[in-house]
Rosetta silent file (secondary structure, phi, psi, omega in degrees, C-alpha in Angstrom):
SEQUENCE: XXXXXXXXXXXXXXXXXXXXXXXXXXXXXXXXXXXXXXXXXXXXXXXXXXXXXXXXXXXXXXXXXXXXXXXXXXXXXXXXXXXXXXXXXXXXXXXXXXXXXXXXXXXXXXXXXXXXXXXXXXXXXXXXXXXXXXXXXXXXXX
SCORE:     score description
SCORE:     0.000 S_00000001
   1 L     0.000  -42.322  178.037   -7.102    6.343    3.909 S_00000001
   2 H   -64.674  -40.090 -177.443   -6.463    5.244    0.333 S_00000001
   3 H   -62.810  -40.606  179.514   -9.944    6.411   -0.660 S_00000001
   4 H   -62.742  -44.753 -179.734   -9.382    9.916    0.743 S_00000001
   5 H   -65.137  -39.881  179.158   -6.131   10.309   -1.153 S_00000001
   6 H   -64.796  -44.028  179.166   -7.724    8.977   -4.349 S_00000001
   7 H   -63.023  -40.091  179.032  -10.682   11.347   -4.023 S_00000001
   8 H   -64.309  -43.276  178.507   -8.344   14.240   -3.398 S_00000001
   9 H   -64.095  -41.900  177.647   -6.258   13.334   -6.440 S_00000001
  10 H   -62.555  -38.805  177.849   -9.390   12.996   -8.589 S_00000001
  11 H   -63.294  -41.745  178.659  -10.497   16.409   -7.330 S_00000001
  12 H   -63.729  -45.074 -179.286   -7.168   17.950   -8.287 S_00000001
  13 H   -64.261  -43.754  179.680   -7.306   16.402  -11.742 S_00000001
  14 H   -62.913  -40.180  179.475  -10.921   17.471  -12.268 S_00000001
  15 H   -65.814  -39.040  178.606  -10.099   21.008  -11.189 S_00000001
  16 H   -64.954  -40.065 -179.161   -7.150   21.110  -13.559 S_00000001
  17 H   -70.158  -42.257 -175.348   -9.260   19.893  -16.447 S_00000001
  18 H   -85.750   -8.819 -179.603  -12.198   22.199  -15.750 S_00000001
  19 L   -64.684  144.593  177.959  -10.066   25.217  -14.880 S_00000001
  20 L   -84.410   94.362 -177.022  -10.229   28.018  -17.337 S_00000001
  21 L  -105.735  124.799  178.966   -6.645   27.981  -18.434 S_00000001
  22 L  -122.865  125.269  177.881   -5.556   30.321  -21.136 S_00000001
  23 E  -112.980  124.203  179.035   -2.085   30.261  -22.508 S_00000001
  24 E  -132.256  140.530  177.779   -1.126   33.090  -24.745 S_00000001
  25 L  -142.591  120.091 -179.645    2.102   33.948  -26.404 S_00000001
  26 L  -118.160  172.141 -179.382    2.409   36.811  -28.805 S_00000001
  27 L   -63.709  -34.825 -177.911    5.263   38.303  -30.715 S_00000001
  28 L   -75.115  -23.138  179.104    5.435   41.252  -28.316 S_00000001
  29 L  -116.483   36.182 -178.972    5.639   38.940  -25.258 S_00000001
  30 L   -55.313  131.773 -179.716    7.793   36.260  -26.818 S_00000001
  31 L    91.191   -1.041  179.413    9.202   33.967  -24.141 S_00000001
  32 L  -116.869  138.047  177.897    6.397   34.757  -21.647 S_00000001
  33 L  -121.625  130.716  178.075    3.481   32.494  -20.814 S_00000001
  34 E  -110.250  125.166  179.839    0.398   33.774  -19.006 S_00000001
  35 E  -116.988  121.325  174.812   -1.744   31.199  -17.210 S_00000001
  36 L  -106.214  112.307 -175.543   -5.192   32.167  -15.918 S_00000001
  37 L  -130.533  159.865  178.125   -6.401   29.383  -13.637 S_00000001
  38 L   -64.342  136.693 -179.178   -9.089   28.819  -11.040 S_00000001
  39 L   -65.408  -23.266 -178.577   -7.973   29.794   -7.486 S_00000001
  40 H   -68.701  -19.736  178.938   -9.328   26.513   -6.092 S_00000001
  41 H   -62.081  -44.578  178.880   -6.519   24.595   -7.794 S_00000001
  42 H   -60.760  -39.154  179.248   -3.981   26.030   -5.353 S_00000001
  43 H   -64.982  -42.076  179.616   -6.220   25.024   -2.416 S_00000001
  44 H   -66.389  -41.992  178.958   -6.538   21.456   -3.714 S_00000001
  45 H   -63.947  -41.666  178.944   -2.801   21.101   -4.305 S_00000001
  46 H   -64.082  -41.942  178.244   -2.107   22.445   -0.799 S_00000001
  47 H   -63.434  -41.358  179.066   -4.624   20.006    0.749 S_00000001
  48 H   -64.296  -43.131  178.617   -3.059   17.096   -1.164 S_00000001
  49 H   -62.893  -44.913  179.850    0.429   18.124   -0.047 S_00000001
  50 H   -63.358  -38.237  177.881   -0.654   18.455    3.588 S_00000001
  51 H   -63.442  -42.164  178.247   -2.282   15.009    3.511 S_00000001
  52 H   -66.485  -36.472  177.523    0.947   13.440    2.220 S_00000001
  53 H   -67.666  -41.241 -177.606    2.984   15.220    4.902 S_00000001
  54 H   -62.498  -43.845 -175.814    0.547   14.113    7.619 S_00000001
  55 H   -85.969   -5.318  173.412    0.661   10.431    6.775 S_00000001
  56 L    50.250   41.443  179.012    4.472   10.404    6.287 S_00000001
  57 L  -178.182 -164.113  179.599    4.349    7.838    3.530 S_00000001
  58 E  -151.469  170.915  176.781    2.595    6.780    0.379 S_00000001
  59 E   -72.001  140.274  179.480    0.576    3.930   -1.051 S_00000001
  60 E  -168.738 -151.185 -175.891    2.641    0.931   -1.956 S_00000001
  61 E  -136.042  151.018  172.241    3.149   -2.751   -1.255 S_00000001
  62 E  -136.497  167.522  176.541    4.656   -4.986    1.394 S_00000001
  63 E  -108.395  121.977  178.402    5.100   -8.716    1.751 S_00000001
  64 E   -89.947  124.927 -177.566    3.202  -10.268    4.639 S_00000001
  65 E  -107.956  -12.262 -177.364    5.075  -13.194    6.124 S_00000001
  66 E  -157.496  144.231  169.825    2.963  -13.938    9.200 S_00000001
  67 E  -143.765  115.181 -175.327   -0.487  -13.473   10.699 S_00000001
  68 E  -128.711  145.534  170.859   -1.066  -14.958   14.154 S_00000001
  69 L  -135.134  161.322  179.937   -3.799  -14.804   16.758 S_00000001
  70 L   121.955 -174.011 -173.854   -4.076  -16.428   20.146 S_00000001
  71 L   -63.734  -42.545 -176.456   -2.386  -16.294   23.515 S_00000001
  72 L  -109.422   27.525 -176.851    1.231  -16.266   22.374 S_00000001
  73 H   -63.803  -40.463 -178.409    0.700  -14.554   19.016 S_00000001
  74 H   -63.664  -41.466  178.905    2.754  -11.486   19.925 S_00000001
  75 H   -65.801  -42.999  178.130    5.747  -13.623   20.922 S_00000001
  76 H   -61.520  -41.880 -179.970    5.479  -15.727   17.742 S_00000001
  77 H   -65.482  -43.041  179.205    5.277  -12.563   15.650 S_00000001
  78 H   -63.676  -42.939  178.111    8.252  -11.006   17.418 S_00000001
  79 H   -63.846  -39.461  179.488   10.295  -14.201   16.992 S_00000001
  80 H   -66.665  -39.096  178.158    9.349  -14.361   13.311 S_00000001
  81 H   -63.402  -44.427  178.888   10.381  -10.733   12.806 S_00000001
  82 H   -62.072  -43.442  179.263   13.750  -11.405   14.454 S_00000001
  83 H   -63.203  -41.062  179.365   14.285  -14.515   12.314 S_00000001
  84 H   -63.644  -49.115 -178.026   13.418  -12.574    9.166 S_00000001
  85 H   -63.735  -28.116  176.114   15.759   -9.681    9.994 S_00000001
  86 H   -68.642  -42.025 -178.911   18.551  -12.171   10.712 S_00000001
  87 H   -79.003  -35.904 -173.633   18.143  -13.770    7.279 S_00000001
  88 L  -132.367   73.116 -175.539   17.308  -10.606    5.296 S_00000001
  89 L   -69.547  -11.728 -177.770   18.755   -7.527    7.013 S_00000001
  90 L   -81.335  -16.417  179.760   18.325   -5.323    3.931 S_00000001
  91 L  -100.955  134.627  174.068   14.504   -5.309    4.157 S_00000001
  92 L   -73.319  148.962  179.580   12.685   -3.406    6.920 S_00000001
  93 E  -126.066  141.922 -175.750   10.172   -5.440    8.936 S_00000001
  94 E  -127.447  131.966  175.257    7.070   -4.143   10.694 S_00000001
  95 E   -97.302  119.163 -179.037    5.037   -5.708   13.515 S_00000001
  96 E  -117.289  148.866  171.123    1.367   -4.734   13.201 S_00000001
  97 E  -118.724  113.946  173.745   -1.640   -5.445   15.371 S_00000001
  98 E  -123.460  107.965 -171.111   -4.954   -5.591   13.520 S_00000001
  99 L   -41.749  127.685   -2.758   -7.552   -7.052   15.850 S_00000001
 100 L   -99.397   20.408 -171.406   -7.261   -9.959   16.599 S_00000001
 101 E  -107.764  143.474  166.461   -4.079  -10.685   14.616 S_00000001
 102 E   -96.452  132.372 -176.791   -0.436   -9.793   14.950 S_00000001
 103 E  -127.639  147.374  172.852    1.108   -9.476   11.504 S_00000001
 104 E  -114.709  121.983  176.131    4.626   -9.166   10.164 S_00000001
 105 E  -122.609  142.679 -174.941    4.997   -7.227    6.935 S_00000001
 106 E  -126.789  150.006  175.420    8.301   -6.541    5.248 S_00000001
 107 E    86.790  163.647  173.650    9.646   -4.078    2.732 S_00000001
 108 E  -136.682   90.733 -172.493    8.586   -0.701    1.391 S_00000001
 109 E  -111.868  133.314  178.930    7.849   -1.238   -2.295 S_00000001
 110 L   -77.216  -30.083 -178.094    6.407    1.319   -4.684 S_00000001
 111 L  -122.433  156.365  178.526    5.300   -1.286   -7.212 S_00000001
 112 H   -65.520  -32.612  179.372    3.743   -4.711   -6.985 S_00000001
 113 H   -62.078  -43.931  177.485    6.559   -6.065   -9.166 S_00000001
 114 H   -60.747  -41.207  179.753    9.192   -5.037   -6.595 S_00000001
 115 H   -64.857  -40.787  178.610    7.135   -6.725   -3.855 S_00000001
 116 H   -65.244  -35.342  176.644    6.834   -9.938   -5.894 S_00000001
 117 H   -62.398  -43.724  177.560   10.599   -9.992   -6.406 S_00000001
 118 H   -62.369  -45.729 -179.000   11.087   -9.806   -2.638 S_00000001
 119 H   -58.272  -41.253  179.102    8.460  -12.504   -2.083 S_00000001
 120 H   -64.956  -39.585 -179.685   10.251  -14.775   -4.535 S_00000001
 121 H   -64.448  -39.643 -174.730   13.585  -14.121   -2.790 S_00000001
 122 H   -94.632    1.202 -174.842   12.278  -14.970    0.695 S_00000001
 123 L   -56.005  -34.469 -179.031   10.007  -17.837   -0.394 S_00000001
 124 L   -62.517  -42.553 -179.171   12.441  -20.504    0.848 S_00000001
 125 L   -88.438  -20.919 -177.227   12.349  -19.300    4.461 S_00000001
 126 L  -138.046   76.930 -172.373    8.777  -17.991    4.417 S_00000001
 127 L   -67.889  -18.917 -178.913    6.713  -20.128    2.014 S_00000001
 128 L   -94.433   11.184 -178.498    3.356  -18.622    3.063 S_00000001
 129 L   -67.578  148.030  176.212    4.379  -15.039    2.229 S_00000001
 130 E  -150.779  158.647 -176.199    2.126  -12.942    0.008 S_00000001
 131 E   -85.489  136.065  176.663    1.971   -9.385   -1.330 S_00000001
 132 E  -131.171  149.630  174.391   -0.394   -6.847    0.281 S_00000001
 133 E   -81.424  136.184 -175.397   -1.236   -3.244   -0.492 S_00000001
 134 E  -157.300  162.599  169.406   -0.217   -0.985    2.407 S_00000001
 135 E   -77.613  128.932 -176.316    0.886    2.509    3.332 S_00000001
 136 E  -116.728  161.207  171.527    4.672    2.449    3.112 S_00000001
 137 L   -73.774  150.062  178.116    7.504    4.651    4.283 S_00000001
 138 L   -63.680  118.180  177.880    9.045    6.709    1.514 S_00000001
 139 L   -68.388  150.655  178.122   11.834    4.498    0.137 S_00000001
 140 L   -65.126  140.828  177.813   15.202    6.210   -0.330 S_00000001
 141 L   -80.647  138.290 -178.386   15.739    7.552   -3.826 S_00000001
 142 L  -104.488    0.000    0.000   18.680    6.023   -5.645 S_00000001
C-alpha cells in the first residue's frame, strides 16, 4: 500500500517536471499567468486524490505495545487495550490481527518524533513498546 502511494507520488512529480510548462507575462497581460501543461498531470493528481480518499488515512507512525499469539491471545490483547485506555485515554488504541498475532497499536502520529514522545510517556506501563510505521487515521488539525 505504501509502495503504490509512493509510485503514484513519484509519477506526479515526474509528470510535473517533464511537463511542458510555459509561464509568460507581458506588459499587455500584466497580472495574468498562462500555464500550458500536459493533460496527464490532471489525471495523476485525480488518481492520487482518489487513492487517499479510498484508504481514509495516510502514512504515519504508531506505538506497538503488544503482540500475542496462542489460544488466549485475543483476550490478552483486549485486556491490554483496556488497560492502556484506562491509563492513557487521550491516545486512540487499535486491536489488529496479523496472522498469527493479535497486536495493540496506539496513537496516530504523522512523524516518528511524535511517536517516540508517546513511547517515552508510556514506557513505565508498557516497557516493551516500540514505534512502527503504519497507515494512520487523519489526526485532527490544531
